[in-house]
Each structure stands twice: as C-alpha cells, then as structure tokens.
PDB file as gemmi writes it, atoms N, CA and C in Angstrom:
CRYST1    1.000    1.000    1.000  90.00  90.00  90.00 P 1                      
ATOM      1  N   MET A   1      87.748 229.185 -10.580  1.00  0.00           N  
ATOM      2  CA  MET A   1      86.387 228.726 -10.427  1.00  0.00           C  
ATOM      3  C   MET A   1      86.237 227.869  -9.151  1.00  0.00           C  
ATOM      4  N   LEU A   2      87.242 227.039  -8.910  1.00  0.00           N  
ATOM      5  CA  LEU A   2      87.173 226.193  -7.714  1.00  0.00           C  
ATOM      6  C   LEU A   2      87.217 227.033  -6.443  1.00  0.00           C  
ATOM      7  N   TYR A   3      88.015 228.093  -6.462  1.00  0.00           N  
ATOM      8  CA  TYR A   3      88.064 228.973  -5.297  1.00  0.00           C  
ATOM      9  C   TYR A   3      86.691 229.591  -5.054  1.00  0.00           C  
ATOM     10  N   HIS A   4      86.050 230.048  -6.115  1.00  0.00           N  
ATOM     11  CA  HIS A   4      84.721 230.642  -5.977  1.00  0.00           C  
ATOM     12  C   HIS A   4      83.738 229.624  -5.409  1.00  0.00           C  
ATOM     13  N   LEU A   5      83.796 228.414  -5.920  1.00  0.00           N  
ATOM     14  CA  LEU A   5      82.924 227.350  -5.419  1.00  0.00           C  
ATOM     15  C   LEU A   5      83.129 227.139  -3.919  1.00  0.00           C  
ATOM     16  N   THR A   6      84.372 226.982  -3.510  1.00  0.00           N  
ATOM     17  CA  THR A   6      84.633 226.679  -2.097  1.00  0.00           C  
ATOM     18  C   THR A   6      84.336 227.862  -1.189  1.00  0.00           C  
ATOM     19  N   SER A   7      84.409 229.065  -1.720  1.00  0.00           N  
ATOM     20  CA  SER A   7      84.114 230.225  -0.874  1.00  0.00           C  
ATOM     21  C   SER A   7      82.614 230.490  -0.768  1.00  0.00           C  
ATOM     22  N   LYS A   8      81.826 229.968  -1.685  1.00  0.00           N  
ATOM     23  CA  LYS A   8      80.385 230.239  -1.704  1.00  0.00           C  
ATOM     24  C   LYS A   8      79.503 229.080  -1.238  1.00  0.00           C  
ATOM     25  N   ILE A   9      80.055 227.873  -1.193  1.00  0.00           N  
ATOM     26  CA  ILE A   9      79.219 226.702  -0.900  1.00  0.00           C  
ATOM     27  C   ILE A   9      78.672 226.767   0.529  1.00  0.00           C  
ATOM     28  N   LYS A  10      77.472 226.285   0.706  1.00  0.00           N  
ATOM     29  CA  LYS A  10      76.814 226.261   2.014  1.00  0.00           C  
ATOM     30  C   LYS A  10      76.872 224.841   2.583  1.00  0.00           C  
ATOM     31  N   ASN A  11      76.758 224.754   3.903  1.00  0.00           N  
ATOM     32  CA  ASN A  11      76.844 223.450   4.570  1.00  0.00           C  
ATOM     33  C   ASN A  11      75.791 222.457   4.089  1.00  0.00           C  
ATOM     34  N   GLN A  12      74.620 222.949   3.705  1.00  0.00           N  
ATOM     35  CA  GLN A  12      73.541 222.058   3.277  1.00  0.00           C  
ATOM     36  C   GLN A  12      73.900 221.257   2.028  1.00  0.00           C  
ATOM     37  N   ILE A  13      74.813 221.784   1.204  1.00  0.00           N  
ATOM     38  CA  ILE A  13      75.147 221.112  -0.055  1.00  0.00           C  
ATOM     39  C   ILE A  13      76.643 220.811  -0.173  1.00  0.00           C  
ATOM     40  N   ILE A  14      77.338 220.799   0.956  1.00  0.00           N  
ATOM     41  CA  ILE A  14      78.786 220.568   0.915  1.00  0.00           C  
ATOM     42  C   ILE A  14      79.121 219.196   0.327  1.00  0.00           C  
ATOM     43  N   ASP A  15      78.204 218.254   0.453  1.00  0.00           N  
ATOM     44  CA  ASP A  15      78.428 216.921  -0.121  1.00  0.00           C  
ATOM     45  C   ASP A  15      78.331 216.916  -1.650  1.00  0.00           C  
ATOM     46  N   LYS A  16      77.896 218.026  -2.231  1.00  0.00           N  
ATOM     47  CA  LYS A  16      77.761 218.136  -3.696  1.00  0.00           C  
ATOM     48  C   LYS A  16      79.015 218.709  -4.356  1.00  0.00           C  
ATOM     49  N   ILE A  17      80.067 218.981  -3.576  1.00  0.00           N  
ATOM     50  CA  ILE A  17      81.299 219.536  -4.154  1.00  0.00           C  
ATOM     51  C   ILE A  17      81.825 218.681  -5.305  1.00  0.00           C  
ATOM     52  N   PRO A  18      81.921 217.367  -5.168  1.00  0.00           N  
ATOM     53  CA  PRO A  18      82.412 216.576  -6.310  1.00  0.00           C  
ATOM     54  C   PRO A  18      81.520 216.708  -7.554  1.00  0.00           C  
ATOM     55  N   PHE A  19      80.223 216.766  -7.346  1.00  0.00           N  
ATOM     56  CA  PHE A  19      79.276 216.914  -8.455  1.00  0.00           C  
ATOM     57  C   PHE A  19      79.541 218.215  -9.215  1.00  0.00           C  
ATOM     58  N   ILE A  20      79.637 219.326  -8.480  1.00  0.00           N  
ATOM     59  CA  ILE A  20      79.867 220.619  -9.123  1.00  0.00           C  
ATOM     60  C   ILE A  20      81.276 220.688  -9.709  1.00  0.00           C  
ATOM     61  N   THR A  21      82.241 220.126  -9.004  1.00  0.00           N  
ATOM     62  CA  THR A  21      83.627 220.136  -9.487  1.00  0.00           C  
ATOM     63  C   THR A  21      83.737 219.454 -10.847  1.00  0.00           C  
ATOM     64  N   ASN A  22      83.023 218.372 -11.043  1.00  0.00           N  
ATOM     65  CA  ASN A  22      83.039 217.696 -12.348  1.00  0.00           C  
ATOM     66  C   ASN A  22      82.552 218.626 -13.454  1.00  0.00           C  
ATOM     67  N   TYR A  23      81.519 219.411 -13.179  1.00  0.00           N  
ATOM     68  CA  TYR A  23      81.019 220.356 -14.174  1.00  0.00           C  
ATOM     69  C   TYR A  23      82.048 221.452 -14.457  1.00  0.00           C  
ATOM     70  N   ILE A  24      82.783 221.866 -13.434  1.00  0.00           N  
ATOM     71  CA  ILE A  24      83.830 222.872 -13.633  1.00  0.00           C  
ATOM     72  C   ILE A  24      84.962 222.284 -14.466  1.00  0.00           C  
ATOM     73  N   ILE A  25      85.376 221.064 -14.144  1.00  0.00           N  
ATOM     74  CA  ILE A  25      86.460 220.408 -14.883  1.00  0.00           C  
ATOM     75  C   ILE A  25      86.079 220.225 -16.350  1.00  0.00           C  
ATOM     76  N   GLU A  26      84.823 219.875 -16.599  1.00  0.00           N  
ATOM     77  CA  GLU A  26      84.346 219.680 -17.973  1.00  0.00           C  
ATOM     78  C   GLU A  26      84.062 221.006 -18.674  1.00  0.00           C  
ATOM     79  N   LYS A  27      84.310 222.126 -17.980  1.00  0.00           N  
ATOM     80  CA  LYS A  27      84.101 223.485 -18.505  1.00  0.00           C  
ATOM     81  C   LYS A  27      82.644 223.759 -18.853  1.00  0.00           C  
ATOM     82  N   LYS A  28      81.749 223.078 -18.163  1.00  0.00           N  
ATOM     83  CA  LYS A  28      80.327 223.354 -18.323  1.00  0.00           C  
ATOM     84  C   LYS A  28      79.891 224.486 -17.392  1.00  0.00           C  
ATOM     85  N   LEU A  29      80.545 224.581 -16.243  1.00  0.00           N  
ATOM     86  CA  LEU A  29      80.362 225.725 -15.352  1.00  0.00           C  
ATOM     87  C   LEU A  29      81.620 226.568 -15.519  1.00  0.00           C  
ATOM     88  N   ASP A  30      81.546 227.535 -16.423  1.00  0.00           N  
ATOM     89  CA  ASP A  30      82.744 228.269 -16.824  1.00  0.00           C  
ATOM     90  C   ASP A  30      82.722 229.745 -16.448  1.00  0.00           C  
ATOM     91  N   SER A  31      81.803 230.114 -15.569  1.00  0.00           N  
ATOM     92  CA  SER A  31      81.760 231.501 -15.108  1.00  0.00           C  
ATOM     93  C   SER A  31      81.253 231.528 -13.668  1.00  0.00           C  
ATOM     94  N   VAL A  32      81.548 232.632 -13.007  1.00  0.00           N  
ATOM     95  CA  VAL A  32      81.089 232.815 -11.631  1.00  0.00           C  
ATOM     96  C   VAL A  32      79.561 232.786 -11.588  1.00  0.00           C  
ATOM     97  N   GLN A  33      78.937 233.385 -12.587  1.00  0.00           N  
ATOM     98  CA  GLN A  33      77.476 233.433 -12.613  1.00  0.00           C  
ATOM     99  C   GLN A  33      76.877 232.025 -12.722  1.00  0.00           C  
ATOM    100  N   ARG A  34      77.491 231.169 -13.510  1.00  0.00           N  
ATOM    101  CA  ARG A  34      76.967 229.802 -13.649  1.00  0.00           C  
ATOM    102  C   ARG A  34      77.185 229.003 -12.367  1.00  0.00           C  
ATOM    103  N   ILE A  35      78.306 229.217 -11.702  1.00  0.00           N  
ATOM    104  CA  ILE A  35      78.536 228.531 -10.423  1.00  0.00           C  
ATOM    105  C   ILE A  35      77.526 229.010  -9.390  1.00  0.00           C  
ATOM    106  N   ASP A  36      77.277 230.317  -9.342  1.00  0.00           N  
ATOM    107  CA  ASP A  36      76.268 230.844  -8.420  1.00  0.00           C  
ATOM    108  C   ASP A  36      74.898 230.257  -8.710  1.00  0.00           C  
ATOM    109  N   ALA A  37      74.556 230.126  -9.985  1.00  0.00           N  
ATOM    110  CA  ALA A  37      73.271 229.526 -10.362  1.00  0.00           C  
ATOM    111  C   ALA A  37      73.219 228.057  -9.945  1.00  0.00           C  
ATOM    112  N   ALA A  38      74.332 227.361 -10.094  1.00  0.00           N  
ATOM    113  CA  ALA A  38      74.394 225.951  -9.691  1.00  0.00           C  
ATOM    114  C   ALA A  38      74.181 225.812  -8.192  1.00  0.00           C  
ATOM    115  N   LEU A  39      74.844 226.655  -7.430  1.00  0.00           N  
ATOM    116  CA  LEU A  39      74.689 226.601  -5.975  1.00  0.00           C  
ATOM    117  C   LEU A  39      73.262 226.932  -5.558  1.00  0.00           C  
ATOM    118  N   ALA A  40      72.675 227.936  -6.181  1.00  0.00           N  
ATOM    119  CA  ALA A  40      71.292 228.303  -5.864  1.00  0.00           C  
ATOM    120  C   ALA A  40      70.335 227.163  -6.190  1.00  0.00           C  
ATOM    121  N   HIS A  41      70.552 226.528  -7.338  1.00  0.00           N  
ATOM    122  CA  HIS A  41      69.682 225.415  -7.729  1.00  0.00           C  
ATOM    123  C   HIS A  41      69.821 224.253  -6.738  1.00  0.00           C  
ATOM    124  N   LEU A  42      71.038 223.923  -6.371  1.00  0.00           N  
ATOM    125  CA  LEU A  42      71.248 222.816  -5.438  1.00  0.00           C  
ATOM    126  C   LEU A  42      70.667 223.130  -4.061  1.00  0.00           C  
ATOM    127  N   LEU A  43      70.777 224.362  -3.623  1.00  0.00           N  
ATOM    128  CA  LEU A  43      70.182 224.730  -2.331  1.00  0.00           C  
ATOM    129  C   LEU A  43      68.662 224.608  -2.361  1.00  0.00           C  
ATOM    130  N   ALA A  44      68.067 224.919  -3.497  1.00  0.00           N  
ATOM    131  CA  ALA A  44      66.613 224.827  -3.630  1.00  0.00           C  
ATOM    132  C   ALA A  44      66.140 223.391  -3.820  1.00  0.00           C  
ATOM    133  N   ASN A  45      67.053 222.504  -4.215  1.00  0.00           N  
ATOM    134  CA  ASN A  45      66.702 221.102  -4.490  1.00  0.00           C  
ATOM    135  C   ASN A  45      67.705 220.178  -3.803  1.00  0.00           C  
ATOM    136  N   VAL A  46      67.842 220.310  -2.509  1.00  0.00           N  
ATOM    137  CA  VAL A  46      68.870 219.596  -1.751  1.00  0.00           C  
ATOM    138  C   VAL A  46      68.743 218.087  -1.879  1.00  0.00           C  
ATOM    139  N   SER A  47      67.552 217.575  -1.787  1.00  0.00           N  
ATOM    140  CA  SER A  47      67.391 216.123  -1.730  1.00  0.00           C  
ATOM    141  C   SER A  47      67.312 215.445  -3.089  1.00  0.00           C  
ATOM    142  N   ASN A  48      66.946 216.181  -4.133  1.00  0.00           N  
ATOM    143  CA  ASN A  48      66.728 215.547  -5.421  1.00  0.00           C  
ATOM    144  C   ASN A  48      67.314 216.410  -6.539  1.00  0.00           C  
ATOM    145  N   ILE A  49      68.295 215.864  -7.257  1.00  0.00           N  
ATOM    146  CA  ILE A  49      68.896 216.608  -8.362  1.00  0.00           C  
ATOM    147  C   ILE A  49      68.371 216.055  -9.678  1.00  0.00           C  
ATOM    148  N   ASP A  50      67.638 216.888 -10.399  1.00  0.00           N  
ATOM    149  CA  ASP A  50      67.216 216.564 -11.758  1.00  0.00           C  
ATOM    150  C   ASP A  50      68.259 217.195 -12.673  1.00  0.00           C  
ATOM    151  N   ILE A  51      69.077 216.356 -13.317  1.00  0.00           N  
ATOM    152  CA  ILE A  51      70.216 216.835 -14.112  1.00  0.00           C  
ATOM    153  C   ILE A  51      69.768 217.824 -15.186  1.00  0.00           C  
ATOM    154  N   ALA A  52      68.694 217.525 -15.890  1.00  0.00           N  
ATOM    155  CA  ALA A  52      68.225 218.414 -16.970  1.00  0.00           C  
ATOM    156  C   ALA A  52      67.844 219.783 -16.416  1.00  0.00           C  
ATOM    157  N   LYS A  53      67.118 219.803 -15.308  1.00  0.00           N  
ATOM    158  CA  LYS A  53      66.720 221.075 -14.707  1.00  0.00           C  
ATOM    159  C   LYS A  53      67.931 221.817 -14.155  1.00  0.00           C  
ATOM    160  N   PHE A  54      68.861 221.074 -13.574  1.00  0.00           N  
ATOM    161  CA  PHE A  54      70.090 221.678 -13.065  1.00  0.00           C  
ATOM    162  C   PHE A  54      70.848 222.374 -14.190  1.00  0.00           C  
ATOM    163  N   GLU A  55      71.064 221.654 -15.287  1.00  0.00           N  
ATOM    164  CA  GLU A  55      71.812 222.216 -16.410  1.00  0.00           C  
ATOM    165  C   GLU A  55      71.085 223.409 -17.031  1.00  0.00           C  
ATOM    166  N   GLU A  56      69.763 223.333 -17.105  1.00  0.00           N  
ATOM    167  CA  GLU A  56      68.995 224.447 -17.653  1.00  0.00           C  
ATOM    168  C   GLU A  56      69.111 225.680 -16.756  1.00  0.00           C  
ATOM    169  N   SER A  57      69.001 225.486 -15.452  1.00  0.00           N  
ATOM    170  CA  SER A  57      69.054 226.637 -14.542  1.00  0.00           C  
ATOM    171  C   SER A  57      70.438 227.269 -14.479  1.00  0.00           C  
ATOM    172  N   CYS A  58      71.466 226.508 -14.842  1.00  0.00           N  
ATOM    173  CA  CYS A  58      72.843 227.035 -14.845  1.00  0.00           C  
ATOM    174  C   CYS A  58      73.238 227.619 -16.190  1.00  0.00           C  
ATOM    175  N   GLY A  59      72.420 227.438 -17.193  1.00  0.00           N  
ATOM    176  CA  GLY A  59      72.740 227.957 -18.518  1.00  0.00           C  
ATOM    177  C   GLY A  59      73.779 227.127 -19.248  1.00  0.00           C  
ATOM    178  N   ILE A  60      73.905 225.878 -18.867  1.00  0.00           N  
ATOM    179  CA  ILE A  60      74.880 225.009 -19.522  1.00  0.00           C  
ATOM    180  C   ILE A  60      74.442 224.779 -20.964  1.00  0.00           C  
ATOM    181  N   GLY A  61      75.375 225.008 -21.882  1.00  0.00           N  
ATOM    182  CA  GLY A  61      75.092 224.852 -23.297  1.00  0.00           C  
ATOM    183  C   GLY A  61      74.609 226.124 -23.971  1.00  0.00           C  
ATOM    184  N   VAL A  62      74.356 227.164 -23.179  1.00  0.00           N  
ATOM    185  CA  VAL A  62      73.921 228.438 -23.741  1.00  0.00           C  
ATOM    186  C   VAL A  62      75.161 229.255 -24.091  1.00  0.00           C  
ATOM    187  N   VAL A  63      75.239 229.672 -25.334  1.00  0.00           N  
ATOM    188  CA  VAL A  63      76.363 230.484 -25.798  1.00  0.00           C  
ATOM    189  C   VAL A  63      75.800 231.776 -26.382  1.00  0.00           C  
ATOM    190  N   VAL A  64      76.297 232.887 -25.869  1.00  0.00           N  
ATOM    191  CA  VAL A  64      75.878 234.187 -26.367  1.00  0.00           C  
ATOM    192  C   VAL A  64      77.108 234.858 -26.967  1.00  0.00           C  
ATOM    193  N   LEU A  65      77.021 235.149 -28.235  1.00  0.00           N  
ATOM    194  CA  LEU A  65      78.136 235.769 -28.946  1.00  0.00           C  
ATOM    195  C   LEU A  65      78.130 237.285 -28.749  1.00  0.00           C  
ATOM    196  N   PRO A  66      79.294 237.914 -28.797  1.00  0.00           N  
ATOM    197  CA  PRO A  66      79.341 239.377 -28.668  1.00  0.00           C  
ATOM    198  C   PRO A  66      78.454 240.088 -29.696  1.00  0.00           C  
ATOM    199  N   GLU A  67      78.372 239.530 -30.887  1.00  0.00           N  
ATOM    200  CA  GLU A  67      77.523 240.124 -31.915  1.00  0.00           C  
ATOM    201  C   GLU A  67      76.053 240.110 -31.506  1.00  0.00           C  
ATOM    202  N   GLN A  68      75.637 239.043 -30.834  1.00  0.00           N  
ATOM    203  CA  GLN A  68      74.257 238.950 -30.379  1.00  0.00           C  
ATOM    204  C   GLN A  68      73.969 240.000 -29.301  1.00  0.00           C  
ATOM    205  N   ILE A  69      74.928 240.198 -28.419  1.00  0.00           N  
ATOM    206  CA  ILE A  69      74.762 241.206 -27.369  1.00  0.00           C  
ATOM    207  C   ILE A  69      74.667 242.592 -28.003  1.00  0.00           C  
ATOM    208  N   GLU A  70      75.572 242.877 -28.923  1.00  0.00           N  
ATOM    209  CA  GLU A  70      75.578 244.173 -29.603  1.00  0.00           C  
ATOM    210  C   GLU A  70      74.260 244.424 -30.327  1.00  0.00           C  
ATOM    211  N   GLU A  71      73.762 243.428 -31.023  1.00  0.00           N  
ATOM    212  CA  GLU A  71      72.496 243.556 -31.752  1.00  0.00           C  
ATOM    213  C   GLU A  71      71.344 243.842 -30.799  1.00  0.00           C  
ATOM    214  N   GLU A  72      71.305 243.141 -29.681  1.00  0.00           N  
ATOM    215  CA  GLU A  72      70.220 243.336 -28.717  1.00  0.00           C  
ATOM    216  C   GLU A  72      70.289 244.719 -28.084  1.00  0.00           C  
ATOM    217  N   VAL A  73      71.494 245.179 -27.766  1.00  0.00           N  
ATOM    218  CA  VAL A  73      71.651 246.529 -27.213  1.00  0.00           C  
ATOM    219  C   VAL A  73      71.177 247.568 -28.224  1.00  0.00           C  
ATOM    220  N   GLU A  74      71.553 247.393 -29.484  1.00  0.00           N  
ATOM    221  CA  GLU A  74      71.105 248.320 -30.529  1.00  0.00           C  
ATOM    222  C   GLU A  74      69.584 248.335 -30.637  1.00  0.00           C  
ATOM    223  N   ASN A  75      68.958 247.171 -30.561  1.00  0.00           N  
ATOM    224  CA  ASN A  75      67.492 247.101 -30.629  1.00  0.00           C  
ATOM    225  C   ASN A  75      66.840 247.838 -29.465  1.00  0.00           C  
ATOM    226  N   ILE A  76      67.399 247.683 -28.278  1.00  0.00           N  
ATOM    227  CA  ILE A  76      66.836 248.358 -27.105  1.00  0.00           C  
ATOM    228  C   ILE A  76      67.016 249.864 -27.220  1.00  0.00           C  
ATOM    229  N   ILE A  77      68.191 250.277 -27.674  1.00  0.00           N  
ATOM    230  CA  ILE A  77      68.431 251.716 -27.860  1.00  0.00           C  
ATOM    231  C   ILE A  77      67.464 252.282 -28.886  1.00  0.00           C  
ATOM    232  N   LYS A  78      67.259 251.582 -29.995  1.00  0.00           N  
ATOM    233  CA  LYS A  78      66.313 252.047 -31.018  1.00  0.00           C  
ATOM    234  C   LYS A  78      64.906 252.164 -30.453  1.00  0.00           C  
ATOM    235  N   ALA A  79      64.520 251.194 -29.639  1.00  0.00           N  
ATOM    236  CA  ALA A  79      63.169 251.192 -29.078  1.00  0.00           C  
ATOM    237  C   ALA A  79      62.952 252.361 -28.120  1.00  0.00           C  
ATOM    238  N   HIS A  80      64.011 252.830 -27.482  1.00  0.00           N  
ATOM    239  CA  HIS A  80      63.891 253.904 -26.491  1.00  0.00           C  
ATOM    240  C   HIS A  80      64.628 255.174 -26.916  1.00  0.00           C  
ATOM    241  N   LYS A  81      64.886 255.306 -28.215  1.00  0.00           N  
ATOM    242  CA  LYS A  81      65.681 256.410 -28.735  1.00  0.00           C  
ATOM    243  C   LYS A  81      65.091 257.770 -28.383  1.00  0.00           C  
ATOM    244  N   ASP A  82      63.792 257.921 -28.561  1.00  0.00           N  
ATOM    245  CA  ASP A  82      63.161 259.223 -28.296  1.00  0.00           C  
ATOM    246  C   ASP A  82      63.331 259.611 -26.831  1.00  0.00           C  
ATOM    247  N   ALA A  83      63.118 258.686 -25.916  1.00  0.00           N  
ATOM    248  CA  ALA A  83      63.254 258.985 -24.487  1.00  0.00           C  
ATOM    249  C   ALA A  83      64.708 259.297 -24.132  1.00  0.00           C  
ATOM    250  N   ILE A  84      65.639 258.608 -24.752  1.00  0.00           N  
ATOM    251  CA  ILE A  84      67.063 258.858 -24.491  1.00  0.00           C  
ATOM    252  C   ILE A  84      67.442 260.256 -24.952  1.00  0.00           C  
ATOM    253  N   LEU A  85      67.031 260.617 -26.157  1.00  0.00           N  
ATOM    254  CA  LEU A  85      67.350 261.939 -26.692  1.00  0.00           C  
ATOM    255  C   LEU A  85      66.690 263.053 -25.884  1.00  0.00           C  
ATOM    256  N   GLU A  86      65.485 262.796 -25.422  1.00  0.00           N  
ATOM    257  CA  GLU A  86      64.752 263.790 -24.645  1.00  0.00           C  
ATOM    258  C   GLU A  86      65.438 264.068 -23.302  1.00  0.00           C  
ATOM    259  N   LYS A  87      66.020 263.049 -22.704  1.00  0.00           N  
ATOM    260  CA  LYS A  87      66.647 263.191 -21.384  1.00  0.00           C  
ATOM    261  C   LYS A  87      68.099 263.646 -21.455  1.00  0.00           C  
ATOM    262  N   ARG A  88      68.625 263.844 -22.631  1.00  0.00           N  
ATOM    263  CA  ARG A  88      70.014 264.301 -22.780  1.00  0.00           C  
ATOM    264  C   ARG A  88      70.227 265.644 -22.209  1.00  0.00           C  
TER     265      ARG A  88                                                      
END                                                                             
C-alpha cells in the first residue's frame, strides 16, 4: 500500500504523506481503490481537510461481504434476464 501511495502521490499534496500513511497503518486505507480515492479527495481539497468528508469519500468503514455482492449480481441478472437470454 505504501508503494502505491508513493508512486501515485502528486507534488501538490506531498506534505500529506504522513496523514495518509497513518490511515494505511491503521488499516483504514486497505486497498488500492481507497488510496486512489484518498489522493483524489486531497487533490480536490488541498488547503482544507474535513476528516468526515475525507473518510466518507474513501469508503472508510464500509464493508461489503461476498454474500452481498453475490446477492446484488443475482438481482441484476434477474432484472435483465430476458435481454440476456435474447442475446445468447
């Protein structure tokens, strides 16, 4: 995760490395996608960091279980079943 952070960080927010590193150490930024979201949020809000908005935009605290993903995929397939079968 730290390698990804250092390879993606921009000069405008290089001073935020310790801030983001703390989130990585605490396992709050635990995926490449969350680190990318953190960097995007910081670039959009260089001068002012609102912690709540930062955490929300990074998906911190959001947990999606495999069962939830499977259920949602099944729902989408059911909703589009006729079109899927027609295009087979």
